[in-house]
KETOR-643416 format. One record per residue: chain; x, y, z of N, C-alpha, C in turn; residue number from 1. Coordinates in pm, whole numbers, padded with zeros to 5 digits, always signed. Layout:
<atoms>
<atom kette="A" n_c1="X" n_c2="Y" n_c3="Z" ca_c1="X" ca_c2="Y" ca_c3="Z" c_c1="X" c_c2="Y" c_c3="Z" nr="NUM"/>
...
</atoms>
This chain:
<atoms>
<atom kette="A" n_c1="+22144" n_c2="-01752" n_c3="+09642" ca_c1="+22175" ca_c2="-01853" ca_c3="+09734" c_c1="+22159" c_c2="-01857" c_c3="+09918" nr="1"/>
<atom kette="A" n_c1="+22104" n_c2="-01918" n_c3="+09957" ca_c1="+22054" ca_c2="-01914" ca_c3="+10086" c_c1="+22182" c_c2="-01877" c_c3="+10211" nr="2"/>
<atom kette="A" n_c1="+22179" n_c2="-01800" n_c3="+10306" ca_c1="+22298" ca_c2="-01831" ca_c3="+10376" c_c1="+22277" c_c2="-01977" c_c3="+10426" nr="3"/>
<atom kette="A" n_c1="+22437" n_c2="-01967" n_c3="+10460" ca_c1="+22518" ca_c2="-02132" ca_c3="+10511" c_c1="+22384" c_c2="-02188" c_c3="+10613" nr="4"/>
<atom kette="A" n_c1="+22330" n_c2="-02164" n_c3="+10652" ca_c1="+22280" ca_c2="-02209" ca_c3="+10812" c_c1="+22148" c_c2="-02188" c_c3="+10794" nr="5"/>
<atom kette="A" n_c1="+22069" n_c2="-02184" n_c3="+10642" ca_c1="+21955" ca_c2="-02178" ca_c3="+10620" c_c1="+21900" c_c2="-02317" c_c3="+10562" nr="6"/>
<atom kette="A" n_c1="+21774" n_c2="-02327" n_c3="+10507" ca_c1="+21752" ca_c2="-02406" ca_c3="+10394" c_c1="+21779" c_c2="-02574" c_c3="+10434" nr="7"/>
<atom kette="A" n_c1="+21836" n_c2="-02613" n_c3="+10352" ca_c1="+21945" ca_c2="-02775" ca_c3="+10431" c_c1="+22034" c_c2="-02735" c_c3="+10474" nr="8"/>
<atom kette="A" n_c1="+22096" n_c2="-02594" n_c3="+10500" ca_c1="+22203" ca_c2="-02597" ca_c3="+10632" c_c1="+22094" c_c2="-02620" c_c3="+10766" nr="9"/>
<atom kette="A" n_c1="+22022" n_c2="-02595" n_c3="+10754" ca_c1="+21933" ca_c2="-02580" ca_c3="+10952" c_c1="+21927" c_c2="-02726" c_c3="+10945" nr="10"/>
<atom kette="A" n_c1="+21914" n_c2="-02787" n_c3="+10855" ca_c1="+21864" ca_c2="-02976" ca_c3="+10854" c_c1="+22028" c_c2="-03017" c_c3="+10933" nr="11"/>
<atom kette="A" n_c1="+22140" n_c2="-02945" n_c3="+10818" ca_c1="+22236" ca_c2="-03020" ca_c3="+10890" c_c1="+22303" c_c2="-02974" c_c3="+11019" nr="12"/>
<atom kette="A" n_c1="+22236" n_c2="-02821" n_c3="+11062" ca_c1="+22279" ca_c2="-02814" ca_c3="+11193" c_c1="+22165" c_c2="-02893" c_c3="+11318" nr="13"/>
<atom kette="A" n_c1="+22089" n_c2="-02925" n_c3="+11266" ca_c1="+22029" ca_c2="-02999" ca_c3="+11388" c_c1="+22083" c_c2="-03186" c_c3="+11385" nr="14"/>
<atom kette="A" n_c1="+22098" n_c2="-03168" n_c3="+11296" ca_c1="+22167" ca_c2="-03364" ca_c3="+11268" c_c1="+22293" c_c2="-03329" c_c3="+11359" nr="15"/>
<atom kette="A" n_c1="+22378" n_c2="-03205" n_c3="+11342" ca_c1="+22482" ca_c2="-03209" ca_c3="+11412" c_c1="+22430" c_c2="-03201" c_c3="+11545" nr="16"/>
<atom kette="A" n_c1="+22334" n_c2="-03138" n_c3="+11617" ca_c1="+22255" ca_c2="-03077" ca_c3="+11718" c_c1="+22272" c_c2="-03241" c_c3="+11809" nr="17"/>
<atom kette="A" n_c1="+22225" n_c2="-03320" n_c3="+11724" ca_c1="+22153" ca_c2="-03462" ca_c3="+11813" c_c1="+22314" c_c2="-03504" c_c3="+11827" nr="18"/>
<atom kette="A" n_c1="+22324" n_c2="-03542" n_c3="+11715" ca_c1="+22456" ca_c2="-03632" ca_c3="+11767" c_c1="+22524" c_c2="-03552" c_c3="+11859" nr="19"/>
<atom kette="A" n_c1="+22602" n_c2="-03389" n_c3="+11892" ca_c1="+22646" ca_c2="-03372" ca_c3="+11937" c_c1="+22577" c_c2="-03417" c_c3="+12071" nr="20"/>
<atom kette="A" n_c1="+22441" n_c2="-03400" n_c3="+12146" ca_c1="+22378" ca_c2="-03404" ca_c3="+12252" c_c1="+22389" c_c2="-03592" c_c3="+12286" nr="21"/>
<atom kette="A" n_c1="+22367" n_c2="-03670" n_c3="+12188" ca_c1="+22350" ca_c2="-03782" ca_c3="+12208" c_c1="+22500" c_c2="-03839" c_c3="+12223" nr="22"/>
<atom kette="A" n_c1="+22627" n_c2="-03832" n_c3="+12192" ca_c1="+22735" ca_c2="-03846" ca_c3="+12193" c_c1="+22779" c_c2="-03813" c_c3="+12334" nr="23"/>
<atom kette="A" n_c1="+22754" n_c2="-03666" n_c3="+12346" ca_c1="+22777" ca_c2="-03578" ca_c3="+12507" c_c1="+22712" c_c2="-03713" c_c3="+12606" nr="24"/>
<atom kette="A" n_c1="+22585" n_c2="-03695" n_c3="+12620" ca_c1="+22589" ca_c2="-03784" ca_c3="+12729" c_c1="+22606" c_c2="-03938" c_c3="+12680" nr="25"/>
<atom kette="A" n_c1="+22602" n_c2="-04005" n_c3="+12577" ca_c1="+22690" ca_c2="-04139" ca_c3="+12618" c_c1="+22821" c_c2="-04128" c_c3="+12634" nr="26"/>
<atom kette="A" n_c1="+22907" n_c2="-04035" n_c3="+12633" ca_c1="+23025" ca_c2="-04020" ca_c3="+12666" c_c1="+23032" c_c2="-04032" c_c3="+12823" nr="27"/>
<atom kette="A" n_c1="+22994" n_c2="-03905" n_c3="+12853" ca_c1="+22949" ca_c2="-03897" ca_c3="+13010" c_c1="+22894" c_c2="-03978" c_c3="+13111" nr="28"/>
<atom kette="A" n_c1="+22839" n_c2="-04025" n_c3="+13058" ca_c1="+22761" ca_c2="-04223" ca_c3="+13155" c_c1="+22860" c_c2="-04262" c_c3="+13118" nr="29"/>
<atom kette="A" n_c1="+22910" n_c2="-04286" n_c3="+12989" ca_c1="+23014" ca_c2="-04407" ca_c3="+13012" c_c1="+23138" c_c2="-04392" c_c3="+13102" nr="30"/>
<atom kette="A" n_c1="+23210" n_c2="-04257" n_c3="+13099" ca_c1="+23305" ca_c2="-04240" ca_c3="+13164" c_c1="+23282" c_c2="-04227" c_c3="+13320" nr="31"/>
<atom kette="A" n_c1="+23149" n_c2="-04197" n_c3="+13332" ca_c1="+23156" ca_c2="-04176" ca_c3="+13502" c_c1="+23108" c_c2="-04304" c_c3="+13526" nr="32"/>
<atom kette="A" n_c1="+23028" n_c2="-04390" n_c3="+13442" ca_c1="+23000" ca_c2="-04499" ca_c3="+13557" c_c1="+23097" c_c2="-04636" c_c3="+13494" nr="33"/>
<atom kette="A" n_c1="+23145" n_c2="-04645" n_c3="+13408" ca_c1="+23267" ca_c2="-04764" ca_c3="+13369" c_c1="+23367" c_c2="-04707" c_c3="+13296" nr="34"/>
<atom kette="A" n_c1="+23419" n_c2="-04635" n_c3="+13293" ca_c1="+23550" ca_c2="-04571" ca_c3="+13257" c_c1="+23673" c_c2="-04706" c_c3="+13252" nr="35"/>
<atom kette="A" n_c1="+23670" n_c2="-04767" n_c3="+13366" ca_c1="+23766" ca_c2="-04873" ca_c3="+13401" c_c1="+23805" c_c2="-04989" c_c3="+13250" nr="36"/>
<atom kette="A" n_c1="+23666" n_c2="-05013" n_c3="+13196" ca_c1="+23633" ca_c2="-05105" ca_c3="+13103" c_c1="+23720" c_c2="-05063" c_c3="+12975" nr="37"/>
<atom kette="A" n_c1="+23714" n_c2="-04973" n_c3="+12926" ca_c1="+23766" ca_c2="-04910" ca_c3="+12799" c_c1="+23742" c_c2="-04788" c_c3="+12790" nr="38"/>
<atom kette="A" n_c1="+23888" n_c2="-04704" n_c3="+12870" ca_c1="+23947" ca_c2="-04579" ca_c3="+12863" c_c1="+23940" c_c2="-04508" c_c3="+12725" nr="39"/>
<atom kette="A" n_c1="+24025" n_c2="-04595" n_c3="+12644" ca_c1="+24040" ca_c2="-04542" ca_c3="+12495" c_c1="+23919" c_c2="-04505" c_c3="+12425" nr="40"/>
<atom kette="A" n_c1="+23860" n_c2="-04600" n_c3="+12423" ca_c1="+23726" ca_c2="-04594" ca_c3="+12355" c_c1="+23632" c_c2="-04485" c_c3="+12381" nr="41"/>
<atom kette="A" n_c1="+23601" n_c2="-04468" n_c3="+12543" ca_c1="+23514" ca_c2="-04346" ca_c3="+12637" c_c1="+23638" c_c2="-04196" c_c3="+12575" nr="42"/>
<atom kette="A" n_c1="+23721" n_c2="-04203" n_c3="+12606" ca_c1="+23771" ca_c2="-04120" ca_c3="+12580" c_c1="+23735" c_c2="-04022" c_c3="+12447" nr="43"/>
<atom kette="A" n_c1="+23750" n_c2="-04136" n_c3="+12327" ca_c1="+23740" ca_c2="-04130" ca_c3="+12173" c_c1="+23584" c_c2="-04035" c_c3="+12203" nr="44"/>
<atom kette="A" n_c1="+23511" n_c2="-04122" n_c3="+12224" ca_c1="+23348" ca_c2="-04076" ca_c3="+12248" c_c1="+23337" c_c2="-03918" c_c3="+12291" nr="45"/>
<atom kette="A" n_c1="+23432" n_c2="-03905" n_c3="+12391" ca_c1="+23405" ca_c2="-03768" ca_c3="+12498" c_c1="+23455" c_c2="-03675" c_c3="+12376" nr="46"/>
<atom kette="A" n_c1="+23590" n_c2="-03704" n_c3="+12324" ca_c1="+23682" ca_c2="-03613" ca_c3="+12199" c_c1="+23555" c_c2="-03628" c_c3="+12054" nr="47"/>
<atom kette="A" n_c1="+23468" n_c2="-03706" n_c3="+12031" ca_c1="+23351" ca_c2="-03671" ca_c3="+11944" c_c1="+23285" c_c2="-03570" c_c3="+11971" nr="48"/>
<atom kette="A" n_c1="+23219" n_c2="-03641" n_c3="+12065" ca_c1="+23139" ca_c2="-03542" ca_c3="+12112" c_c1="+23206" c_c2="-03385" c_c3="+12138" nr="49"/>
<atom kette="A" n_c1="+23301" n_c2="-03334" n_c3="+12182" ca_c1="+23367" ca_c2="-03238" ca_c3="+12171" c_c1="+23392" c_c2="-03194" c_c3="+12041" nr="50"/>
<atom kette="A" n_c1="+23348" n_c2="-03272" n_c3="+11918" ca_c1="+23375" ca_c2="-03183" ca_c3="+11806" c_c1="+23259" c_c2="-03198" c_c3="+11741" nr="51"/>
<atom kette="A" n_c1="+23156" n_c2="-03251" n_c3="+11776" ca_c1="+23036" ca_c2="-03294" ca_c3="+11714" c_c1="+22969" c_c2="-03106" c_c3="+11765" nr="52"/>
<atom kette="A" n_c1="+22984" n_c2="-03066" n_c3="+11910" ca_c1="+22957" ca_c2="-02941" ca_c3="+11980" c_c1="+23013" c_c2="-02825" c_c3="+11911" nr="53"/>
<atom kette="A" n_c1="+23162" n_c2="-02835" n_c3="+11922" ca_c1="+23228" ca_c2="-02733" ca_c3="+11819" c_c1="+23132" c_c2="-02690" c_c3="+11631" nr="54"/>
<atom kette="A" n_c1="+23093" n_c2="-02805" n_c3="+11578" ca_c1="+23081" ca_c2="-02833" ca_c3="+11436" c_c1="+22903" c_c2="-02775" c_c3="+11456" nr="55"/>
<atom kette="A" n_c1="+22869" n_c2="-02801" n_c3="+11557" ca_c1="+22701" ca_c2="-02721" ca_c3="+11590" c_c1="+22739" c_c2="-02606" c_c3="+11588" nr="56"/>
<atom kette="A" n_c1="+22804" n_c2="-02565" n_c3="+11673" ca_c1="+22801" ca_c2="-02419" ca_c3="+11726" c_c1="+22838" c_c2="-02345" c_c3="+11602" nr="57"/>
<atom kette="A" n_c1="+22937" n_c2="-02373" n_c3="+11533" ca_c1="+23008" ca_c2="-02316" ca_c3="+11399" c_c1="+22924" c_c2="-02253" c_c3="+11297" nr="58"/>
<atom kette="A" n_c1="+22834" n_c2="-02431" n_c3="+11292" ca_c1="+22751" ca_c2="-02468" ca_c3="+11156" c_c1="+22648" c_c2="-02341" c_c3="+11123" nr="59"/>
<atom kette="A" n_c1="+22617" n_c2="-02306" n_c3="+11263" ca_c1="+22483" ca_c2="-02259" ca_c3="+11323" c_c1="+22457" c_c2="-02108" c_c3="+11325" nr="60"/>
<atom kette="A" n_c1="+22617" n_c2="-02040" n_c3="+11325" ca_c1="+22670" ca_c2="-01905" ca_c3="+11292" c_c1="+22690" c_c2="-01884" c_c3="+11140" nr="61"/>
<atom kette="A" n_c1="+22692" n_c2="-01761" n_c3="+11123" ca_c1="+22720" ca_c2="-01665" ca_c3="+10996" c_c1="+22839" c_c2="-01667" c_c3="+11019" nr="62"/>
<atom kette="A" n_c1="+22908" n_c2="-01612" n_c3="+10880" ca_c1="+23041" ca_c2="-01507" ca_c3="+10899" c_c1="+23184" c_c2="-01611" c_c3="+10845" nr="63"/>
<atom kette="A" n_c1="+23262" n_c2="-01538" n_c3="+10844" ca_c1="+23379" ca_c2="-01602" ca_c3="+10760" c_c1="+23477" c_c2="-01717" c_c3="+10924" nr="64"/>
<atom kette="A" n_c1="+23512" n_c2="-01640" n_c3="+11013" ca_c1="+23573" ca_c2="-01716" ca_c3="+11110" c_c1="+23468" c_c2="-01845" c_c3="+11132" nr="65"/>
<atom kette="A" n_c1="+23298" n_c2="-01838" n_c3="+11156" ca_c1="+23227" ca_c2="-01943" ca_c3="+11191" c_c1="+23258" c_c2="-02029" c_c3="+11102" nr="66"/>
<atom kette="A" n_c1="+23286" n_c2="-01991" n_c3="+10935" ca_c1="+23317" ca_c2="-02069" ca_c3="+10865" c_c1="+23433" c_c2="-02142" c_c3="+10822" nr="67"/>
<atom kette="A" n_c1="+23537" n_c2="-02112" n_c3="+10901" ca_c1="+23660" ca_c2="-02163" ca_c3="+10923" c_c1="+23642" c_c2="-02271" c_c3="+11043" nr="68"/>
<atom kette="A" n_c1="+23609" n_c2="-02225" n_c3="+11132" ca_c1="+23564" ca_c2="-02345" ca_c3="+11207" c_c1="+23503" c_c2="-02441" c_c3="+11175" nr="69"/>
<atom kette="A" n_c1="+23383" n_c2="-02425" n_c3="+11085" ca_c1="+23295" ca_c2="-02548" ca_c3="+11079" c_c1="+23386" c_c2="-02623" c_c3="+10974" nr="70"/>
<atom kette="A" n_c1="+23464" n_c2="-02573" n_c3="+10886" ca_c1="+23530" ca_c2="-02675" ca_c3="+10782" c_c1="+23646" c_c2="-02739" c_c3="+10908" nr="71"/>
<atom kette="A" n_c1="+23748" n_c2="-02643" n_c3="+11000" ca_c1="+23804" ca_c2="-02756" ca_c3="+11091" c_c1="+23742" c_c2="-02854" c_c3="+11129" nr="72"/>
<atom kette="A" n_c1="+23642" n_c2="-02801" n_c3="+11241" ca_c1="+23593" ca_c2="-02933" ca_c3="+11284" c_c1="+23517" c_c2="-03047" c_c3="+11237" nr="73"/>
<atom kette="A" n_c1="+23439" n_c2="-03029" n_c3="+11135" ca_c1="+23381" ca_c2="-03147" ca_c3="+10997" c_c1="+23479" c_c2="-03217" c_c3="+10937" nr="74"/>
<atom kette="A" n_c1="+23639" n_c2="-03111" n_c3="+10898" ca_c1="+23772" ca_c2="-03200" ca_c3="+10874" c_c1="+23797" c_c2="-03286" c_c3="+11008" nr="75"/>
<atom kette="A" n_c1="+23820" n_c2="-03255" n_c3="+11104" ca_c1="+23851" ca_c2="-03335" ca_c3="+11228" c_c1="+23771" c_c2="-03440" c_c3="+11201" nr="76"/>
<atom kette="A" n_c1="+23640" n_c2="-03413" n_c3="+11220" ca_c1="+23515" ca_c2="-03521" ca_c3="+11241" c_c1="+23548" c_c2="-03622" c_c3="+11155" nr="77"/>
<atom kette="A" n_c1="+23569" n_c2="-03621" n_c3="+11001" ca_c1="+23624" ca_c2="-03688" ca_c3="+10913" c_c1="+23697" c_c2="-03776" c_c3="+10915" nr="78"/>
<atom kette="A" n_c1="+23856" n_c2="-03698" n_c3="+10996" ca_c1="+23977" ca_c2="-03757" ca_c3="+10968" c_c1="+23924" c_c2="-03856" c_c3="+11095" nr="79"/>
<atom kette="A" n_c1="+23866" n_c2="-03810" n_c3="+11156" ca_c1="+23854" ca_c2="-03877" ca_c3="+11336" c_c1="+23730" c_c2="-04055" c_c3="+11293" nr="80"/>
<atom kette="A" n_c1="+23634" n_c2="-04030" n_c3="+11231" ca_c1="+23608" ca_c2="-04139" ca_c3="+11180" c_c1="+23653" c_c2="-04236" c_c3="+11080" nr="81"/>
<atom kette="A" n_c1="+23773" n_c2="-04192" n_c3="+11010" ca_c1="+23834" ca_c2="-04285" ca_c3="+10920" c_c1="+23937" c_c2="-04322" c_c3="+10952" nr="82"/>
<atom kette="A" n_c1="+23974" n_c2="-04282" n_c3="+11047" ca_c1="+24099" ca_c2="-04311" ca_c3="+11148" c_c1="+24046" c_c2="-04408" c_c3="+11265" nr="83"/>
<atom kette="A" n_c1="+23950" n_c2="-04337" n_c3="+11339" ca_c1="+23893" ca_c2="-04424" ca_c3="+11399" c_c1="+23849" c_c2="-04569" c_c3="+11374" nr="84"/>
<atom kette="A" n_c1="+23777" n_c2="-04619" n_c3="+11276" ca_c1="+23708" ca_c2="-04645" ca_c3="+11178" c_c1="+23825" c_c2="-04776" c_c3="+11157" nr="85"/>
<atom kette="A" n_c1="+23932" n_c2="-04730" n_c3="+11113" ca_c1="+24088" ca_c2="-04818" ca_c3="+11025" c_c1="+24086" c_c2="-04895" c_c3="+11160" nr="86"/>
<atom kette="A" n_c1="+24127" n_c2="-04789" n_c3="+11273" ca_c1="+24178" ca_c2="-04860" ca_c3="+11401" c_c1="+24057" c_c2="-04959" c_c3="+11437" nr="87"/>
<atom kette="A" n_c1="+23950" n_c2="-04963" n_c3="+11483" ca_c1="+23855" ca_c2="-05077" ca_c3="+11494" c_c1="+23868" c_c2="-05223" c_c3="+11420" nr="88"/>
<atom kette="A" n_c1="+23890" n_c2="-05161" n_c3="+11290" ca_c1="+23866" ca_c2="-05286" ca_c3="+11211" c_c1="+24036" c_c2="-05333" c_c3="+11190" nr="89"/>
<atom kette="A" n_c1="+24151" n_c2="-05287" n_c3="+11233" ca_c1="+24281" ca_c2="-05351" ca_c3="+11276" c_c1="+24301" c_c2="-05365" c_c3="+11341" nr="90"/>
<atom kette="A" n_c1="+24276" n_c2="-05299" n_c3="+11478" ca_c1="+24297" ca_c2="-05372" ca_c3="+11609" c_c1="+24176" c_c2="-05396" c_c3="+11707" nr="91"/>
<atom kette="A" n_c1="+24055" n_c2="-05429" n_c3="+11691" ca_c1="+23937" ca_c2="-05437" ca_c3="+11739" c_c1="+23961" c_c2="-05497" c_c3="+11906" nr="92"/>
<atom kette="A" n_c1="+24084" n_c2="-05564" n_c3="+11979" ca_c1="+24077" ca_c2="-05569" ca_c3="+12096" c_c1="+24132" c_c2="-05476" c_c3="+12150" nr="93"/>
<atom kette="A" n_c1="+24153" n_c2="-05352" n_c3="+12134" ca_c1="+24161" ca_c2="-05214" ca_c3="+12163" c_c1="+24093" c_c2="-05190" c_c3="+12198" nr="94"/>
<atom kette="A" n_c1="+23975" n_c2="-05173" n_c3="+12144" ca_c1="+23844" ca_c2="-05157" ca_c3="+12197" c_c1="+23746" c_c2="-05217" c_c3="+12290" nr="95"/>
<atom kette="A" n_c1="+23738" n_c2="-05224" n_c3="+12391" ca_c1="+23653" ca_c2="-05316" ca_c3="+12456" c_c1="+23494" c_c2="-05305" c_c3="+12457" nr="96"/>
<atom kette="A" n_c1="+23470" n_c2="-05153" n_c3="+12412" ca_c1="+23324" ca_c2="-05088" ca_c3="+12363" c_c1="+23326" c_c2="-05017" c_c3="+12226" nr="97"/>
<atom kette="A" n_c1="+23220" n_c2="-04967" n_c3="+12166" ca_c1="+23229" ca_c2="-04878" ca_c3="+12047" c_c1="+23228" c_c2="-04776" c_c3="+12135" nr="98"/>
<atom kette="A" n_c1="+23290" n_c2="-04633" n_c3="+11984" ca_c1="+23233" ca_c2="-04505" ca_c3="+12032" c_c1="+23158" c_c2="-04490" c_c3="+11893" nr="99"/>
<atom kette="A" n_c1="+23180" n_c2="-04363" n_c3="+11848" ca_c1="+23029" ca_c2="-04323" ca_c3="+11773" c_c1="+23081" c_c2="-04340" c_c3="+11666" nr="100"/>
<atom kette="A" n_c1="+23212" n_c2="-04362" n_c3="+11649" ca_c1="+23340" ca_c2="-04312" ca_c3="+11527" c_c1="+23374" c_c2="-04501" c_c3="+11486" nr="101"/>
<atom kette="A" n_c1="+23309" n_c2="-04599" n_c3="+11609" ca_c1="+23430" ca_c2="-04720" ca_c3="+11531" c_c1="+23336" c_c2="-04806" c_c3="+11443" nr="102"/>
<atom kette="A" n_c1="+23386" n_c2="-04849" n_c3="+11370" ca_c1="+23356" ca_c2="-04921" ca_c3="+11224" c_c1="+23323" c_c2="-04884" c_c3="+11138" nr="103"/>
<atom kette="A" n_c1="+23371" n_c2="-04710" n_c3="+11091" ca_c1="+23293" ca_c2="-04635" ca_c3="+11048" c_c1="+23208" c_c2="-04545" c_c3="+11089" nr="104"/>
<atom kette="A" n_c1="+23093" n_c2="-04598" n_c3="+11237" ca_c1="+23007" ca_c2="-04503" ca_c3="+11244" c_c1="+22856" c_c2="-04612" c_c3="+11231" nr="105"/>
<atom kette="A" n_c1="+22946" n_c2="-04777" n_c3="+11198" ca_c1="+22820" ca_c2="-04888" ca_c3="+11193" c_c1="+22708" c_c2="-04872" c_c3="+11301" nr="106"/>
<atom kette="A" n_c1="+22716" n_c2="-04803" n_c3="+11407" ca_c1="+22673" ca_c2="-04870" ca_c3="+11531" c_c1="+22534" c_c2="-04768" c_c3="+11517" nr="107"/>
<atom kette="A" n_c1="+22573" n_c2="-04626" n_c3="+11437" ca_c1="+22487" ca_c2="-04526" ca_c3="+11363" c_c1="+22415" c_c2="-04517" c_c3="+11258" nr="108"/>
<atom kette="A" n_c1="+22414" n_c2="-04633" n_c3="+11182" ca_c1="+22411" ca_c2="-04626" ca_c3="+11027" c_c1="+22504" c_c2="-04558" c_c3="+10927" nr="109"/>
<atom kette="A" n_c1="+22606" n_c2="-04548" n_c3="+10978" ca_c1="+22750" ca_c2="-04528" ca_c3="+10915" c_c1="+22736" c_c2="-04347" c_c3="+10885" nr="110"/>
<atom kette="A" n_c1="+22583" n_c2="-04312" n_c3="+10937" ca_c1="+22591" ca_c2="-04145" ca_c3="+10935" c_c1="+22695" c_c2="-04079" c_c3="+10988" nr="111"/>
<atom kette="A" n_c1="+22780" n_c2="-04117" n_c3="+11122" ca_c1="+22912" ca_c2="-04046" ca_c3="+11140" c_c1="+22958" c_c2="-04022" c_c3="+11028" nr="112"/>
<atom kette="A" n_c1="+23000" n_c2="-04144" n_c3="+10903" ca_c1="+23087" ca_c2="-04124" ca_c3="+10805" c_c1="+23029" c_c2="-04035" c_c3="+10642" nr="113"/>
<atom kette="A" n_c1="+22893" n_c2="-04046" n_c3="+10702" ca_c1="+22860" ca_c2="-03949" ca_c3="+10549" c_c1="+22793" c_c2="-03825" c_c3="+10604" nr="114"/>
<atom kette="A" n_c1="+22833" n_c2="-03783" n_c3="+10731" ca_c1="+22757" ca_c2="-03636" ca_c3="+10788" c_c1="+22882" c_c2="-03559" c_c3="+10760" nr="115"/>
<atom kette="A" n_c1="+22995" n_c2="-03588" n_c3="+10775" ca_c1="+23114" ca_c2="-03483" ca_c3="+10742" c_c1="+23165" c_c2="-03475" c_c3="+10579" nr="116"/>
<atom kette="A" n_c1="+23114" n_c2="-03558" n_c3="+10497" ca_c1="+23124" ca_c2="-03541" ca_c3="+10359" c_c1="+23020" c_c2="-03448" c_c3="+10312" nr="117"/>
<atom kette="A" n_c1="+22915" n_c2="-03457" n_c3="+10344" ca_c1="+22776" ca_c2="-03398" ca_c3="+10335" c_c1="+22847" c_c2="-03243" c_c3="+10379" nr="118"/>
<atom kette="A" n_c1="+22862" n_c2="-03234" n_c3="+10496" ca_c1="+22888" ca_c2="-03110" ca_c3="+10553" c_c1="+23057" c_c2="-03041" c_c3="+10525" nr="119"/>
<atom kette="A" n_c1="+23133" n_c2="-03116" n_c3="+10488" ca_c1="+23207" ca_c2="-03039" ca_c3="+10375" c_c1="+23178" c_c2="-02966" c_c3="+10259" nr="120"/>
<atom kette="A" n_c1="+23085" n_c2="-03088" n_c3="+10169" ca_c1="+23025" ca_c2="-03044" ca_c3="+10057" c_c1="+22961" c_c2="-02912" c_c3="+10080" nr="121"/>
<atom kette="A" n_c1="+22831" n_c2="-02906" n_c3="+10140" ca_c1="+22745" ca_c2="-02786" ca_c3="+10173" c_c1="+22858" c_c2="-02653" c_c3="+10230" nr="122"/>
<atom kette="A" n_c1="+22967" n_c2="-02655" n_c3="+10324" ca_c1="+23065" ca_c2="-02571" ca_c3="+10323" c_c1="+23123" c_c2="-02512" c_c3="+10203" nr="123"/>
<atom kette="A" n_c1="+23153" n_c2="-02598" n_c3="+10173" ca_c1="+23238" ca_c2="-02560" ca_c3="+09996" c_c1="+23171" c_c2="-02490" c_c3="+09904" nr="124"/>
<atom kette="A" n_c1="+22992" n_c2="-02580" n_c3="+09897" ca_c1="+22959" ca_c2="-02468" ca_c3="+09815" c_c1="+22889" c_c2="-02350" c_c3="+09888" nr="125"/>
<atom kette="A" n_c1="+22932" n_c2="-02320" n_c3="+10021" ca_c1="+22876" ca_c2="-02195" ca_c3="+10067" c_c1="+23002" c_c2="-02096" c_c3="+10108" nr="126"/>
<atom kette="A" n_c1="+23071" n_c2="-02111" n_c3="+10094" ca_c1="+23207" ca_c2="-02007" ca_c3="+10128" c_c1="+23159" c_c2="-01885" c_c3="+10140" nr="127"/>
<atom kette="A" n_c1="+23221" n_c2="-01838" n_c3="+10228" ca_c1="+23226" ca_c2="-01671" ca_c3="+10258" c_c1="+23217" c_c2="-01598" c_c3="+10150" nr="128"/>
<atom kette="A" n_c1="+23202" n_c2="-01528" n_c3="+10091" ca_c1="+23206" ca_c2="-01403" ca_c3="+09951" c_c1="+23383" c_c2="-01336" c_c3="+10033" nr="129"/>
<atom kette="A" n_c1="+23443" n_c2="-01301" n_c3="+09946" ca_c1="+23567" ca_c2="-01209" ca_c3="+09945" c_c1="+23488" c_c2="-01099" c_c3="+09904" nr="130"/>
<atom kette="A" n_c1="+23517" n_c2="-01017" n_c3="+09988" ca_c1="+23440" ca_c2="-00843" ca_c3="+09964" c_c1="+23537" c_c2="-00751" c_c3="+09913" nr="131"/>
<atom kette="A" n_c1="+23555" n_c2="-00728" n_c3="+09791" ca_c1="+23671" ca_c2="-00675" ca_c3="+09682" c_c1="+23610" c_c2="-00505" c_c3="+09722" nr="132"/>
<atom kette="A" n_c1="+23760" n_c2="-00427" n_c3="+09759" ca_c1="+23714" ca_c2="-00296" ca_c3="+09836" c_c1="+23709" c_c2="-00230" c_c3="+09651" nr="133"/>
<atom kette="A" n_c1="+23658" n_c2="-00102" n_c3="+09642" ca_c1="+23588" ca_c2="-00062" ca_c3="+09560" c_c1="+23711" c_c2="+00089" c_c3="+09535" nr="134"/>
<atom kette="A" n_c1="+23760" n_c2="+00123" n_c3="+09439" ca_c1="+23826" ca_c2="+00247" ca_c3="+09455" c_c1="+23808" c_c2="+00359" c_c3="+09410" nr="135"/>
<atom kette="A" n_c1="+23794" n_c2="+00442" n_c3="+09449" ca_c1="+23693" ca_c2="+00576" ca_c3="+09344" c_c1="+23764" c_c2="+00645" c_c3="+09239" nr="136"/>
</atoms>
């Protein structure tokens, strides 16, 4: 079996990297230029960017610790996109502007909703092996 960050895993890392870069740039711009218009949305965008950055870095690394960090980051992403998605549908007035996770990532072709599902599936299929200590 290929390592977690090779083959399709490398594509997953690249997609996460694109989302990390784009959501980070967008949130920095929004916070710097018109934070007062939609502070909740812009802070959620910055949080999403941080999650994408952590997920990208941990997915790109090998090892047990990186795997656990990846699972936690991608899990937080899934909870975030579902939670914010529901929140923006139930109380849209609270969000004067969209976040990357608004309406389950509708502004990004629902990739923010699909990505953590694919990420978790990939991670669970590429668990680190438990090394059994052999006795003499």
